[in-house]
KETIBA-390493 format. One record per residue (C-alpha): x, y, z; residue number from 0. Coordinates in steps of 0.05 Angstrom, whole numbers. Each point is the difference from the previous one (the first is absolute). Example, Ala and Ser with C-alpha at 12.3 -4.5 7.8 and 13.67 -1.06 7.14 Angstrom:
% KETIBA-390493
NODE     c1     c2     c3 pos
NODE    246    -90    156   0
NODE     27     69    -13   1
//
This chain:
% KETIBA-390493
NODE     c1     c2     c3 pos
NODE  -1812   -979   2021   0
NODE    -65    -34    -17   1
NODE    -46      0    -61   2
NODE    -54    -45    -28   3
NODE     42    -23    -59   4
NODE     62    -25     38   5
NODE    -27     -5     71   6
NODE     56     15     49   7
NODE     60     22    -41   8
NODE     73     18     14   9
NODE     37     53    -40  10
NODE     75      0     15  11
NODE     47     53    -29  12
NODE     75      5     -1  13
NODE     41     57    -29  14
NODE     69     29    -11  15
NODE     15     74     -8  16
NODE     66     37    -15  17
NODE      9     74     -8  18
NODE     34     16    -66  19
NODE    -12     76     -2  20
NODE      8     37     65  21
NODE    -15     68    -33  22
NODE    -71    -18    -20  23
NODE     -7    -56     51  24
NODE    -12    -53    -53  25
NODE      4    -75     14  26
NODE      7    -65    -37  27
NODE    -58    -43     27  28
NODE     -8    -75     -7  29
NODE    -59    -34     33  30
NODE    -45    -59     -4  31
NODE    -67    -25     25  32
NODE    -25    -70     16  33
NODE    -75     -9     11  34
NODE    -37    -63     21  35
NODE    -75    -13      9  36
NODE    -11    -54     53  37
NODE    -71    -15    -24  38
NODE      7     -1    -76  39
NODE     73    -24      6  40
NODE     26     48    -54  41
NODE     73     22      5  42
NODE     21     65    -35  43
NODE     66     37     -1  44
NODE     34     56    -38  45
NODE     65     38     -2  46
NODE     10     74    -15  47
NODE     56     49    -13  48
NODE      5     76     -1  49
NODE     64     24    -34  50
NODE     16     75     -3  51
NODE     49     21    -55  52
NODE     13     75      0  53
NODE    -66     32    -21  54
NODE    -28    -68    -20  55
NODE    -36    -51     44  56
NODE    -12    -72    -22  57
NODE    -51    -45     33  58
NODE      0    -76    -12  59
NODE    -50    -50     28  60
NODE    -19    -72    -11  61
NODE    -37    -58     32  62
NODE    -72    -10     23  63
NODE    -47     34     48  64
NODE    -73      9     21  65
NODE    -23     69    -19  66
NODE    -64     41      8  67
NODE    -47      3    -60  68
NODE      0     75     12  69
NODE     70     26    -11  70
NODE    -13     65     38  71
NODE     14    -35     66  72
NODE    -64     27     30  73
NODE     -5    -51     56  74
NODE     62    -12     43  75
NODE     13    -73     19  76
NODE     -7     15     74  77
NODE    -69     32     -8  78
NODE    -24    -58    -43  79
NODE     25    -51     51  80
NODE    -37     35     57  81
NODE    -64      9    -40  82
NODE      0    -73    -24  83
NODE     12    -31     68  84
NODE    -43     48     41  85
NODE    -62      9    -43  86
NODE      7    -44    -62  87
NODE     17     59    -43  88
NODE     49    -32    -50  89
NODE     -1     60    -46  90
NODE     69    -12    -31  91
NODE     -2    -43    -63  92
NODE     65    -32    -23  93
NODE     31    -36    -59  94
NODE     66    -35    -12  95
NODE     51     21    -51  96
NODE     68    -24    -22  97
NODE     40     57    -30  98
NODE     64     32    -25  99
NODE      5     76     -3 100
NODE     50     55    -13 101
NODE     -7     75     10 102
NODE     45     59    -18 103
NODE     -5     71     27 104
NODE     42     60    -22 105
NODE      1     74     16 106
NODE     15     45    -59 107
NODE     29     71      7 108
NODE    -56     46     22 109
NODE    -28    -53     47 110
NODE    -40    -37    -53 111
NODE    -10    -72     24 112
NODE     -3    -58    -48 113
NODE    -27    -68     19 114
NODE     -3    -65    -41 115
NODE    -19    -70     23 116
NODE    -17    -69    -27 117
NODE    -33    -58     35 118
NODE    -17    -70    -22 119
NODE    -47    -38     46 120
NODE    -39    -65      3 121
NODE    -65     13     39 122
NODE    -43    -50     37 123
NODE    -65     14     36 124
NODE     -8    -34     68 125
NODE    -62    -23     38 126
NODE    -11      7     75 127
NODE     29    -55     43 128
NODE    -34     17     66 129
NODE    -59     38     30 130
NODE     31      2     70 131
NODE    -15     59     46 132
NODE     12      9     74 133
NODE    -75     -7     12 134
NODE    -37    -55    -37 135
NODE    -61     46     -7 136
NODE     39     43    -49 137
NODE     23    -56    -46 138
NODE    -61      7    -45 139
NODE     23     72    -17 140
NODE     62    -25    -36 141
NODE     -8     14    -74 142
NODE     34    -35    -59 143
NODE     65     24    -30 144
NODE    -39     25    -61 145
NODE    -25     71     17 146
NODE    -54     -5    -54 147
NODE    -28    -67     24 148
NODE      5      3     77 149
NODE    -40    -64     12 150
NODE     40    -48    -43 151
NODE     74    -10    -16 152
NODE     -5      6    -75 153
NODE     66     20    -33 154
NODE      2     74    -17 155
NODE     47    -14    -58 156
NODE     34    -60    -32 157
NODE     75    -12      7 158
NODE     37     44    -48 159
NODE     66     34    -17 160
NODE      8     75     -2 161
NODE     59     41    -27 162
NODE     -6     73     20 163
NODE     42     59    -23 164
NODE     -6     67     37 165
NODE     31     68    -17 166
NODE     -5     61     43 167
NODE     21     73      0 168
NODE     -7     50     58 169
NODE     21     72     13 170
NODE    -10     45     60 171
NODE     27     67    -25 172
NODE     57      0     50 173
NODE     59     43    -24 174
NODE     35      5     67 175
NODE     54    -51     17 176
NODE     60    -14     42 177
NODE     65    -20    -34 178
NODE     45    -56     24 179
NODE     61    -34    -30 180
NODE    -44    -59    -20 181
NODE    -56     41    -31 182
NODE    -60     45     15 183
NODE    -55     -8     51 184
NODE    -63     38    -19 185
NODE    -38     35     55 186
NODE    -76     -6      9 187
NODE    -42     45    -45 188
NODE    -58     45     20 189
NODE    -35    -24    -63 190
NODE    -37    -66    -12 191
NODE     31    -61    -33 192
NODE    -26    -16    -70 193
NODE      1    -72    -24 194
NODE    -13    -39    -63 195
NODE     -3    -76     -1 196
NODE    -11    -52    -54 197
NODE    -10    -75     14 198
NODE     -6    -53    -53 199
NODE    -22    -72      8 200
NODE     46    -30    -53 201
NODE    -37    -56    -35 202
NODE     37    -64    -19 203
NODE     67     22     29 204
NODE     25    -57     44 205
NODE    -68    -32     -9 206
NODE    -39     60     26 207
NODE    -76     -2     -5 208
NODE     -9     74     20 209
NODE    -14     51    -54 210
NODE    -15     72     22 211
NODE     27     71      0 212
NODE    -12     47     58 213
NODE     19     74      0 214
NODE     -2     42     64 215
NODE     15     72     19 216
NODE      6     28     71 217
NODE     11     62     41 218
NODE     21     -6     73 219
NODE     21     46     57 220
NODE      6    -18     74 221
NODE      4     47     59 222
NODE     -2     67    -37 223
NODE     12     51     54 224
NODE    -52     54     12 225
NODE     37     36     55 226
NODE    -40      5     64 227
NODE    -61    -29    -35 228
NODE     27    -71     -5 229
NODE     17    -44    -60 230
NODE    -35    -24    -63 231
NODE     11    -65    -38 232
NODE    -32    -18    -66 233
NODE      3    -52    -56 234
NODE    -32     -7    -68 235
NODE      4    -64    -42 236
NODE    -33    -19    -65 237
NODE     10    -58    -47 238
NODE    -28    -41    -57 239
NODE     10    -70    -27 240
NODE     11     18    -73 241
NODE      0    -74    -14 242
NODE    -33    -52     45 243
NODE     -2    -62    -43 244
NODE     21    -45     57 245
NODE      3     30     70 246
NODE      1    -49     59 247
NODE    -26     26     66 248
NODE     68     12     33 249
NODE     16     49    -57 250
NODE    -64     41      9 251
NODE      9     71     27 252
NODE    -14     -8     74 253
NODE    -17     52     53 254
NODE     18      9     72 255
NODE    -65    -21     35 256
NODE    -17    -17     72 257
NODE    -55    -39     35 258
NODE     23     -9     72 259
NODE      6     44     61 260
NODE     76      5     -1 261
NODE     35     29    -61 262
NODE     71     18    -19 263
NODE    -25     64    -30 264
NODE     36     31    -60 265
NODE    -17     61    -42 266
NODE    -29    -48    -53 267
NODE    -45    -37     49 268
NODE    -74     -6    -11 269
NODE    -29    -16     69 270
NODE    -67    -29    -23 271
NODE     20    -35    -65 272
NODE      3    -76    -11 273
NODE     70    -26    -11 274
NODE    -16    -39    -64 275
NODE    -69     13    -28 276
NODE     14     64    -38 277
NODE     67    -13    -32 278
NODE     -1     15    -74 279
NODE     29    -20    -68 280
NODE    -28     60    -37 281
NODE     16     71     25 282
NODE      1     39     65 283
NODE      6     70     31 284
NODE     22      3     73 285
NODE     10     62     44 286
NODE     20      8     73 287
NODE     13     60     45 288
NODE     12      6     74 289
NODE      7     63     43 290
NODE     36     -6     67 291
NODE    -20     61     41 292
NODE     58    -12     49 293
NODE    -41     19     61 294
NODE    -31     66    -24 295
NODE    -65    -17     37 296
NODE     21    -48     55 297
NODE     56     47     24 298
NODE    -54     49     21 299
NODE    -34    -50     46 300
NODE     37     -6     67 301
NODE    -16    -73     13 302
NODE     23    -21    -70 303
NODE     60     46     -8 304
NODE     46    -44     41 305
NODE    -17    -61    -43 306
NODE     26     36    -62 307
NODE    -56    -29    -43 308
NODE      1     16    -74 309
NODE    -65      9    -38 310
NODE     -6    -40    -66 311
NODE    -47     14    -58 312
NODE      3    -43    -63 313
NODE    -37     -4    -67 314
NODE      5    -59    -49 315
NODE    -30    -14    -68 316
NODE      0    -60    -48 317
NODE    -32    -12    -67 318
NODE      0    -63    -42 319
NODE    -51    -23    -52 320
NODE    -20    -57     48 321
NODE     -4     40     64 322
NODE    -21     67    -32 323
NODE      5     56     52 324
NODE     28    -12     69 325
NODE     21     51     53 326
NODE     21      1     73 327
NODE     10     52     53 328
NODE     36    -15     65 329
NODE      8     41     63 330
NODE     40    -17     62 331
NODE     58     11     47 332
NODE     73    -23     -2 333
NODE     45    -11     60 334
NODE     71    -20    -20 335
NODE     -9    -65    -40 336
NODE    -73    -11     21 337
NODE    -63     26    -34 338
NODE    -74     -5     13 339
NODE    -39     16    -63 340
NODE    -73      6    -20 341
NODE    -13    -15    -73 342
NODE    -62     12    -43 343
NODE     -8    -24    -71 344
NODE    -43     21    -59 345
NODE     -9    -45    -61 346
NODE    -43    -22    -58 347
NODE      5    -69     31 348
NODE    -57     -9     51 349
NODE     43    -42     48 350
NODE     53     55      3 351
NODE    -44     61      1 352
NODE     -9     37     67 353
NODE     44    -51     35 354
NODE     28     24     67 355
NODE     58    -32     37 356
NODE     51     11     54 357
NODE     72    -20    -14 358
NODE     61     -3     45 359
NODE     63     16    -39 360
NODE     66    -30     23 361
NODE     67     11    -34 362
NODE     33    -69      5 363
NODE     67     17    -32 364
//
Protein backbone atom coordinates (compact mmCIF):
# COMPACT_ATOMS: atom_id res chain seq x y z
CA UNK A 1 0.00 0.00 0.00
CA UNK A 2 0.99 3.65 -0.44
CA UNK A 3 -0.05 6.91 1.23
CA UNK A 4 1.42 10.38 1.57
CA UNK A 5 2.12 9.96 5.31
CA UNK A 6 4.16 6.73 5.20
CA UNK A 7 5.07 6.54 1.52
CA UNK A 8 5.32 2.91 0.51
CA UNK A 9 4.19 0.80 3.46
CA UNK A 10 3.99 -2.87 4.36
CA UNK A 11 1.25 -4.32 6.53
CA UNK A 12 1.89 -7.92 7.52
CA UNK A 13 -0.67 -10.01 9.42
CA UNK A 14 -0.38 -13.37 11.14
CA UNK A 15 -3.19 -15.24 12.87
CA UNK A 16 -4.25 -18.41 14.66
CA UNK A 17 -7.80 -19.75 14.78
CA UNK A 18 -9.30 -22.75 16.60
CA UNK A 19 -12.92 -23.86 16.58
CA UNK A 20 -14.24 -24.18 20.12
CA UNK A 21 -17.99 -24.46 19.39
CA UNK A 22 -18.97 -26.57 16.39
CA UNK A 23 -22.71 -26.01 16.95
CA UNK A 24 -22.56 -22.24 16.41
CA UNK A 25 -19.31 -22.34 14.43
CA UNK A 26 -17.47 -20.11 16.93
CA UNK A 27 -13.70 -19.73 16.99
CA UNK A 28 -10.95 -18.57 19.28
CA UNK A 29 -8.98 -16.08 17.16
CA UNK A 30 -5.50 -14.71 17.87
CA UNK A 31 -3.87 -12.42 15.34
CA UNK A 32 -1.38 -9.63 14.99
CA UNK A 33 -0.32 -6.90 12.57
CA UNK A 34 3.05 -5.32 11.85
CA UNK A 35 3.12 -2.14 9.77
CA UNK A 36 6.14 -0.21 8.53
CA UNK A 37 6.33 3.03 6.54
CA UNK A 38 9.47 3.10 4.40
CA UNK A 39 9.46 6.88 3.97
CA UNK A 40 8.63 8.10 7.48
CA UNK A 41 10.34 5.04 9.05
CA UNK A 42 7.58 4.44 11.62
CA UNK A 43 7.06 0.88 12.87
CA UNK A 44 3.70 -0.07 14.38
CA UNK A 45 2.35 -3.38 15.60
CA UNK A 46 -0.56 -4.75 17.59
CA UNK A 47 -2.00 -8.03 18.84
CA UNK A 48 -5.67 -8.99 19.12
CA UNK A 49 -7.77 -11.79 20.58
CA UNK A 50 -11.40 -12.84 20.14
CA UNK A 51 -12.53 -15.22 22.89
CA UNK A 52 -16.05 -16.74 22.79
CA UNK A 53 -17.40 -18.03 26.14
CA UNK A 54 -20.94 -19.46 25.83
CA UNK A 55 -23.16 -16.44 25.04
CA UNK A 56 -20.33 -14.03 25.81
CA UNK A 57 -17.59 -12.78 23.47
CA UNK A 58 -14.48 -11.00 24.74
CA UNK A 59 -12.25 -8.88 22.49
CA UNK A 60 -8.78 -7.78 23.61
CA UNK A 61 -6.35 -5.56 21.69
CA UNK A 62 -3.16 -3.66 22.30
CA UNK A 63 -0.24 -2.05 20.49
CA UNK A 64 0.04 0.78 18.00
CA UNK A 65 -1.35 1.52 14.56
CA UNK A 66 -2.01 4.17 11.91
CA UNK A 67 -5.74 4.82 11.67
CA UNK A 68 -8.05 7.01 9.61
CA UNK A 69 -9.23 10.28 11.19
CA UNK A 70 -12.70 9.20 10.02
CA UNK A 71 -13.57 6.02 11.92
CA UNK A 72 -16.33 5.10 9.42
CA UNK A 73 -13.78 3.50 7.09
CA UNK A 74 -15.14 5.45 4.15
CA UNK A 75 -12.06 5.09 1.94
CA UNK A 76 -10.53 1.61 1.54
CA UNK A 77 -6.73 1.49 1.58
CA UNK A 78 -6.60 0.09 -1.97
CA UNK A 79 -8.69 2.94 -3.39
CA UNK A 80 -6.59 5.56 -1.60
CA UNK A 81 -3.38 3.96 -2.90
CA UNK A 82 -4.63 4.06 -6.50
CA UNK A 83 -5.95 7.62 -6.23
CA UNK A 84 -2.75 8.93 -4.62
CA UNK A 85 -0.34 7.35 -7.11
CA UNK A 86 -2.45 7.89 -10.24
CA UNK A 87 -3.84 11.41 -9.80
CA UNK A 88 -2.40 12.85 -6.58
CA UNK A 89 -5.67 12.29 -4.72
CA UNK A 90 -4.39 11.53 -1.21
CA UNK A 91 -7.83 11.80 0.36
CA UNK A 92 -7.17 9.55 3.35
CA UNK A 93 -5.86 11.40 6.43
CA UNK A 94 -4.14 9.36 9.14
CA UNK A 95 -2.94 9.60 12.71
CA UNK A 96 -0.91 7.31 14.96
CA UNK A 97 -2.19 5.85 18.19
CA UNK A 98 -0.83 3.58 20.90
CA UNK A 99 -3.68 1.79 22.61
CA UNK A 100 -5.07 -0.89 24.89
CA UNK A 101 -8.71 -1.92 24.57
CA UNK A 102 -11.20 -4.49 25.83
CA UNK A 103 -14.73 -5.22 24.63
CA UNK A 104 -17.46 -7.54 25.95
CA UNK A 105 -20.60 -8.67 24.11
CA UNK A 106 -23.44 -10.75 25.55
CA UNK A 107 -26.82 -11.97 24.29
CA UNK A 108 -29.60 -11.93 26.88
CA UNK A 109 -32.69 -14.16 26.65
CA UNK A 110 -35.03 -12.67 24.08
CA UNK A 111 -32.10 -11.79 21.78
CA UNK A 112 -31.24 -8.54 23.52
CA UNK A 113 -27.58 -7.76 22.83
CA UNK A 114 -25.38 -5.94 25.32
CA UNK A 115 -22.04 -4.38 24.42
CA UNK A 116 -19.45 -2.68 26.63
CA UNK A 117 -15.95 -1.51 25.75
CA UNK A 118 -13.09 0.56 27.13
CA UNK A 119 -10.07 1.96 25.29
CA UNK A 120 -7.10 3.96 26.42
CA UNK A 121 -5.03 5.54 23.65
CA UNK A 122 -2.16 7.95 23.13
CA UNK A 123 -2.75 9.86 19.88
CA UNK A 124 -0.18 11.56 17.69
CA UNK A 125 -0.88 13.57 14.54
CA UNK A 126 1.51 12.93 11.62
CA UNK A 127 2.65 15.14 8.72
CA UNK A 128 3.14 14.00 5.14
CA UNK A 129 6.49 12.46 4.35
CA UNK A 130 6.23 12.45 0.52
CA UNK A 131 4.40 14.02 -2.41
CA UNK A 132 5.34 11.21 -4.81
CA UNK A 133 2.95 10.26 -7.62
CA UNK A 134 3.51 8.11 -10.69
CA UNK A 135 3.48 11.24 -12.86
CA UNK A 136 5.40 14.29 -11.62
CA UNK A 137 2.72 16.57 -13.04
CA UNK A 138 0.33 15.35 -10.32
CA UNK A 139 2.63 15.93 -7.34
CA UNK A 140 1.31 19.45 -6.76
CA UNK A 141 -2.18 17.99 -6.10
CA UNK A 142 -1.01 16.25 -2.93
CA UNK A 143 -2.63 17.94 0.07
CA UNK A 144 -1.42 18.05 3.66
CA UNK A 145 -2.48 15.52 6.29
CA UNK A 146 -4.68 18.19 7.87
CA UNK A 147 -8.04 18.17 6.03
CA UNK A 148 -8.82 21.70 7.24
CA UNK A 149 -5.52 23.20 6.06
CA UNK A 150 -4.72 21.39 2.79
CA UNK A 151 -1.76 23.61 1.84
CA UNK A 152 0.30 23.31 5.03
CA UNK A 153 1.08 20.46 7.42
CA UNK A 154 -0.12 22.17 10.60
CA UNK A 155 -1.05 19.67 13.34
CA UNK A 156 -4.79 19.06 13.56
CA UNK A 157 -4.47 18.33 17.29
CA UNK A 158 -1.77 18.19 19.94
CA UNK A 159 -0.59 14.86 21.36
CA UNK A 160 -3.04 13.69 24.00
CA UNK A 161 -4.39 10.72 25.95
CA UNK A 162 -7.99 9.55 25.61
CA UNK A 163 -9.87 7.08 27.80
CA UNK A 164 -13.17 6.10 26.21
CA UNK A 165 -16.00 4.04 27.70
CA UNK A 166 -18.82 2.79 25.44
CA UNK A 167 -22.07 1.01 26.35
CA UNK A 168 -24.55 -0.39 23.83
CA UNK A 169 -27.92 -2.12 23.72
CA UNK A 170 -29.68 -3.55 20.65
CA UNK A 171 -32.84 -5.56 19.97
CA UNK A 172 -34.34 -6.87 16.73
CA UNK A 173 -37.67 -8.32 17.95
CA UNK A 174 -36.67 -11.87 17.00
CA UNK A 175 -38.60 -14.45 19.02
CA UNK A 176 -37.80 -17.44 16.83
CA UNK A 177 -34.80 -19.57 17.69
CA UNK A 178 -33.21 -22.96 17.28
CA UNK A 179 -32.24 -24.90 20.40
CA UNK A 180 -28.94 -26.75 20.78
CA UNK A 181 -27.26 -28.44 23.74
CA UNK A 182 -24.95 -25.43 24.10
CA UNK A 183 -27.69 -22.79 23.87
CA UNK A 184 -30.07 -20.94 21.55
CA UNK A 185 -29.46 -19.44 18.13
CA UNK A 186 -31.93 -16.71 17.26
CA UNK A 187 -33.22 -16.55 13.68
CA UNK A 188 -33.33 -13.30 11.67
CA UNK A 189 -36.32 -11.06 12.36
CA UNK A 190 -38.62 -9.40 9.84
CA UNK A 191 -38.49 -6.28 12.02
CA UNK A 192 -35.71 -3.67 12.24
CA UNK A 193 -32.95 -3.65 14.83
CA UNK A 194 -33.19 -0.91 17.46
CA UNK A 195 -30.01 0.35 19.11
CA UNK A 196 -29.00 2.68 21.92
CA UNK A 197 -25.35 3.67 22.48
CA UNK A 198 -23.58 5.85 25.01
CA UNK A 199 -19.92 6.87 24.77
CA UNK A 200 -18.02 8.84 27.39
CA UNK A 201 -14.62 10.44 27.13
CA UNK A 202 -13.50 9.84 30.70
CA UNK A 203 -11.48 12.82 31.83
CA UNK A 204 -8.37 12.30 34.04
CA UNK A 205 -8.65 8.49 34.08
CA UNK A 206 -5.20 7.14 33.12
CA UNK A 207 -4.21 10.70 32.26
CA UNK A 208 -7.08 11.19 29.80
CA UNK A 209 -7.55 14.66 28.32
CA UNK A 210 -10.91 13.82 26.68
CA UNK A 211 -14.12 15.00 28.32
CA UNK A 212 -17.40 14.37 26.47
CA UNK A 213 -20.64 12.38 26.51
CA UNK A 214 -22.30 11.17 23.29
CA UNK A 215 -25.73 9.53 23.15
CA UNK A 216 -26.95 7.81 19.95
CA UNK A 217 -30.09 5.95 18.87
CA UNK A 218 -30.55 3.93 15.70
CA UNK A 219 -32.99 1.88 13.62
CA UNK A 220 -31.65 -0.48 10.94
CA UNK A 221 -33.03 -3.06 8.53
CA UNK A 222 -31.24 -4.65 5.58
CA UNK A 223 -32.78 -6.58 2.70
CA UNK A 224 -36.44 -6.49 3.74
CA UNK A 225 -38.19 -8.72 1.22
CA UNK A 226 -40.99 -7.24 -0.89
CA UNK A 227 -41.78 -10.43 -2.77
CA UNK A 228 -41.56 -10.02 -6.54
CA UNK A 229 -40.98 -6.28 -6.08
CA UNK A 230 -37.43 -6.55 -4.74
CA UNK A 231 -35.92 -5.60 -1.38
CA UNK A 232 -35.77 -2.50 0.80
CA UNK A 233 -33.03 -1.44 3.23
CA UNK A 234 -33.17 1.52 5.58
CA UNK A 235 -31.36 3.12 8.51
CA UNK A 236 -32.02 6.01 10.87
CA UNK A 237 -29.44 7.40 13.31
CA UNK A 238 -29.53 10.41 15.59
CA UNK A 239 -27.25 11.58 18.34
CA UNK A 240 -26.15 14.43 20.54
CA UNK A 241 -23.04 15.36 22.48
CA UNK A 242 -24.71 16.15 25.79
CA UNK A 243 -21.29 17.26 27.02
CA UNK A 244 -18.50 18.39 24.67
CA UNK A 245 -16.07 20.06 27.04
CA UNK A 246 -13.06 18.48 25.31
CA UNK A 247 -13.63 16.57 22.07
CA UNK A 248 -10.59 15.88 19.91
CA UNK A 249 -11.20 15.43 16.20
CA UNK A 250 -10.91 11.59 16.19
CA UNK A 251 -13.84 11.51 18.66
CA UNK A 252 -16.16 13.65 16.51
CA UNK A 253 -19.17 11.94 14.98
CA UNK A 254 -18.01 11.13 11.45
CA UNK A 255 -20.00 10.21 8.35
CA UNK A 256 -19.43 7.83 5.46
CA UNK A 257 -18.44 10.21 2.66
CA UNK A 258 -16.87 9.72 -0.76
CA UNK A 259 -14.93 11.89 -3.22
CA UNK A 260 -13.49 9.49 -5.80
CA UNK A 261 -14.85 7.47 -8.71
CA UNK A 262 -14.60 4.09 -6.99
CA UNK A 263 -16.47 3.42 -3.75
CA UNK A 264 -17.06 0.48 -1.46
CA UNK A 265 -20.70 1.50 -1.21
CA UNK A 266 -22.64 0.79 1.99
CA UNK A 267 -26.19 1.69 2.95
CA UNK A 268 -24.72 4.55 5.03
CA UNK A 269 -22.65 5.97 2.16
CA UNK A 270 -23.00 9.59 1.04
CA UNK A 271 -21.60 9.61 -2.49
CA UNK A 272 -20.92 13.37 -2.74
CA UNK A 273 -19.92 14.23 0.83
CA UNK A 274 -16.38 15.15 1.94
CA UNK A 275 -14.75 12.57 4.22
CA UNK A 276 -13.78 15.03 6.98
CA UNK A 277 -15.20 18.54 6.56
CA UNK A 278 -18.64 17.96 8.03
CA UNK A 279 -17.95 15.79 11.06
CA UNK A 280 -19.59 17.20 14.19
CA UNK A 281 -19.20 17.50 17.96
CA UNK A 282 -22.74 18.81 18.50
CA UNK A 283 -25.72 16.79 17.21
CA UNK A 284 -26.86 15.01 14.07
CA UNK A 285 -29.75 13.29 12.30
CA UNK A 286 -28.91 10.79 9.55
CA UNK A 287 -31.26 8.73 7.34
CA UNK A 288 -30.66 6.27 4.51
CA UNK A 289 -32.91 4.10 2.37
CA UNK A 290 -32.25 1.99 -0.71
CA UNK A 291 -34.67 0.11 -2.92
CA UNK A 292 -33.34 -2.79 -5.01
CA UNK A 293 -35.94 -3.45 -7.73
CA UNK A 294 -34.39 -6.86 -8.55
CA UNK A 295 -34.83 -6.50 -12.30
CA UNK A 296 -38.48 -5.38 -12.44
CA UNK A 297 -37.70 -3.10 -15.37
CA UNK A 298 -34.58 -4.61 -16.95
CA UNK A 299 -36.16 -8.10 -17.13
CA UNK A 300 -38.64 -6.68 -19.64
CA UNK A 301 -35.90 -5.55 -22.04
CA UNK A 302 -34.57 -8.49 -24.12
CA UNK A 303 -30.99 -7.21 -24.45
CA UNK A 304 -30.70 -6.58 -20.68
CA UNK A 305 -32.59 -9.61 -19.39
CA UNK A 306 -29.64 -11.97 -19.81
CA UNK A 307 -27.36 -9.64 -17.83
CA UNK A 308 -29.67 -9.91 -14.78
CA UNK A 309 -29.15 -6.26 -13.92
CA UNK A 310 -30.80 -4.97 -10.74
CA UNK A 311 -32.13 -1.41 -10.59
CA UNK A 312 -31.05 0.63 -7.53
CA UNK A 313 -32.72 3.74 -6.11
CA UNK A 314 -31.41 5.42 -2.94
CA UNK A 315 -32.27 8.43 -0.78
CA UNK A 316 -30.00 9.87 1.92
CA UNK A 317 -30.33 12.75 4.38
CA UNK A 318 -28.05 14.41 6.94
CA UNK A 319 -28.51 17.36 9.28
CA UNK A 320 -25.97 18.91 11.64
CA UNK A 321 -25.80 22.50 12.95
CA UNK A 322 -22.66 23.06 10.87
CA UNK A 323 -23.84 21.44 7.62
CA UNK A 324 -27.55 22.26 8.05
CA UNK A 325 -29.62 20.39 5.43
CA UNK A 326 -27.99 17.86 3.08
CA UNK A 327 -29.67 15.28 0.86
CA UNK A 328 -28.70 12.85 -1.90
CA UNK A 329 -30.53 10.72 -4.41
CA UNK A 330 -28.78 7.98 -6.35
CA UNK A 331 -29.91 5.86 -9.31
CA UNK A 332 -28.10 3.02 -11.01
CA UNK A 333 -27.64 -0.62 -11.82
CA UNK A 334 -26.06 -3.51 -9.96
CA UNK A 335 -24.55 -6.64 -11.49
CA UNK A 336 -23.35 -9.12 -8.88
CA UNK A 337 -20.76 -7.17 -6.82
CA UNK A 338 -20.45 -4.26 -9.26
CA UNK A 339 -22.53 -1.08 -9.37
CA UNK A 340 -22.66 1.99 -11.60
CA UNK A 341 -24.44 4.82 -9.79
CA UNK A 342 -25.46 8.39 -10.62
CA UNK A 343 -25.70 10.64 -7.55
CA UNK A 344 -27.23 14.10 -7.16
CA UNK A 345 -26.97 16.18 -3.98
CA UNK A 346 -28.98 19.06 -2.53
CA UNK A 347 -27.61 21.20 0.28
CA UNK A 348 -27.56 24.54 2.07
CA UNK A 349 -23.81 24.47 1.36
CA UNK A 350 -23.18 26.03 -2.11
CA UNK A 351 -20.28 23.65 -2.91
CA UNK A 352 -22.51 20.61 -2.30
CA UNK A 353 -25.77 21.85 -3.81
CA UNK A 354 -26.76 20.45 -7.21
CA UNK A 355 -23.60 18.36 -7.39
CA UNK A 356 -23.77 15.50 -9.92
CA UNK A 357 -21.37 12.54 -9.99
CA UNK A 358 -20.94 9.03 -11.33
CA UNK A 359 -19.63 6.38 -8.93
CA UNK A 360 -18.53 2.81 -9.53
CA UNK A 361 -19.34 0.66 -6.53
CA UNK A 362 -17.20 -2.41 -5.86
CA UNK A 363 -17.65 -4.79 -2.95
CA UNK A 364 -14.09 -5.57 -1.88
CA UNK A 365 -14.79 -8.10 0.90
